[in-house]
C-alpha positions in Angstrom: 52.9 113.0 132.8 56.0 115.1 132.2 58.3 112.2 133.1 56.4 109.9 130.6 56.6 112.6 127.9 60.4 113.1 128.6 61.0 109.3 128.4 59.1 109.1 125.0 61.2 112.0 123.6 64.4 110.4 124.8 63.5 107.0 123.3 62.6 108.7 120.0 65.8 110.7 120.0 67.9 107.6 120.6 66.0 105.7 117.9 66.6 108.6 115.4 70.4 108.7 116.2 70.6 104.9 115.8 68.8 105.1 112.4 71.1 107.9 111.3 74.2 105.8 112.2 72.9 102.9 110.2 72.4 105.1 107.1 76.2 105.9 107.1 77.9 103.4 104.8 81.6 102.6 105.1 84.4 104.8 106.0 88.0 104.5 107.3 89.6 105.1 110.6 93.1 104.8 112.1 94.5 101.2 112.1 92.2 100.0 109.4 93.7 97.5 107.0 92.5 97.0 103.4 93.4 95.4 100.1 92.9 97.3 96.9 93.4 96.9 93.2 93.4 99.3 90.3 93.1 98.7 86.6 94.4 101.3 84.2 93.9 101.7 80.5 95.1 104.3 78.1 95.1 104.5 74.3 97.2 107.1 72.5 96.9 107.6 68.7 97.7 110.5 66.4 95.7 111.0 63.2 98.8 112.3 61.5 100.9 109.3 62.5 100.6 105.6 61.8 101.8 104.7 65.3 99.4 104.0 68.2 99.9 102.8 71.8 97.5 100.8 74.0 98.5 100.3 77.7 97.0 98.1 80.4 98.0 98.1 84.0 96.9 96.1 87.0 98.1 97.1 90.5 97.1 95.1 93.6 98.1 96.5 97.0 97.7 96.3 100.7 97.1 99.4 102.8 97.2 100.4 106.4 95.9 103.7 108.0 98.8 105.1 110.1 96.8 108.2 111.1 93.1 109.2 110.8 93.7 110.6 107.3 96.9 108.9 105.9 97.2 105.4 104.6 100.4 103.7 103.5 100.1 101.2 100.6 102.6 98.5 99.4 101.8 97.1 96.0 102.8 95.5 92.7 102.4 96.8 89.2 101.9 94.4 86.2 101.5 96.1 82.8 101.5 95.5 79.1 101.8 97.9 76.2 101.0 97.2 72.6 102.6 99.5 70.1 101.4 99.3 66.5 103.4 100.8 63.7 101.1 101.0 60.7 103.8 102.2 58.4 105.7 98.9 58.7 102.8 96.8 59.9 104.5 95.6 63.0 103.2 95.2 66.6 105.7 95.4 69.5 104.6 94.1 73.0 106.3 95.4 76.1 105.7 93.9 79.6 106.3 95.7 83.0 106.7 94.3 86.5 107.3 96.6 89.5 106.8 97.3 93.1 105.5 100.6 94.6 105.1 102.3 98.0 102.4 105.0 98.2 101.1 107.4 100.8 97.4 108.4 100.4 95.7 111.3 102.1 91.9 111.0 102.5 90.2 114.4 103.1 87.2 112.8 104.8 88.1 109.2 105.5 85.2 108.4 107.9 82.6 109.5 105.3 81.1 107.4 102.5 82.7 109.7 99.9 86.2 111.3 100.1 88.6 113.1 97.8 92.1 111.6 98.0 95.5 112.6 96.9 98.1 109.8 96.5 101.9 110.1 96.2 104.2 107.3 95.6 107.5 105.9 94.5 108.0 102.9 92.3 110.6 100.7 90.7 109.9 98.6 87.6 111.6 96.4 85.0 110.3 96.8 81.5 111.0 94.1 79.0 110.6 93.8 75.2 111.3 90.7 73.1 114.8 90.5 71.8 116.0 93.7 73.5 117.7 94.4 76.9 115.4 95.2 79.9 114.9 98.7 81.1 115.0 99.6 84.8 112.8 102.5 85.8 112.3 104.6 88.9 109.3 107.0 89.2 107.7 109.4 91.6 104.1 110.4 91.0 101.2 112.4 92.6 97.6 111.7 91.6 94.2 113.1 92.6 91.2 110.9 93.0 88.0 109.9 94.9 87.0 107.0 97.2 83.3 106.0 97.5 82.0 103.2 99.8 79.2 101.2 98.2 78.8 99.0 101.4 80.4 98.7 104.8 83.5 96.9 103.5 83.7 97.7 99.7 84.7 101.0 98.2 85.3 102.2 94.6 88.3 104.3 93.9 89.3 106.3 90.9 92.2 108.6 89.9 92.6 110.7 86.9 96.1 111.5 85.5 99.2 112.4 87.5 102.1 114.7 88.1 105.1 112.5 87.6 108.9 112.2 87.3 110.6 109.1 86.0 114.2 108.0 85.2 114.9 104.9 83.2 118.1 103.2 82.0 118.5 100.3 79.5 120.7 97.5 80.9 124.2 97.9 79.6 123.7 101.5 78.4 125.8 104.3 79.7 123.2 107.0 79.8 119.6 107.2 81.2 116.4 109.0 80.2 114.4 111.3 82.5 110.8 112.4 82.0 108.6 114.9 83.8 104.9 114.8 83.0 101.6 116.4 84.0 98.5 114.6 82.7 95.1 115.6 84.1 92.9 114.5 81.2 90.6 111.5 80.7 93.2 109.5 78.6 94.7 108.1 81.8 92.0 106.8 84.3 92.7 104.3 87.0 89.7 102.5 88.5 89.9 100.4 91.6 88.1 98.3 94.2 89.0 98.3 97.9 88.0 95.8 100.5 88.3 96.9 104.2 88.8 94.3 106.8 
């Protein structure tokens, strides 16, 4: 009788462990490969000024987990900015194309939900009609979250960044440097990740 009772408890225990494992959705581990894409939008306007800016950014990338917590991503950046000057009634369109390399630290990569911190470097060419192109180099650090909605798909979001950039107009002798800290909701990047 004790052997039968012990066998029943063991079977129930294994069934419970298996059920708990199936409830866990998604997660990353070392050597995982994924593709990801983010879409960014920001709108800046000042009530005391007639100038407003609207920015759109799309950034597809491929990532690989080199350790349990760290992923390396290689990606592209395609962006557009529309600047409206209400004083003169003119709209100026600016287009951006760039490449970037990022390192992302996942605090709990094997869990369904994880806080992340990403750091990266990027190079971009920014063009505006009838003007010389601008070449820009940037370094940025951004906090965010990653949430698996299924075994393979995850949602990712980051808010703001700590950044440094240096840009130079082609043919110009001097360059422009900017240092910024933006942690408000005016700069949100939302993304979707697919894990292979």
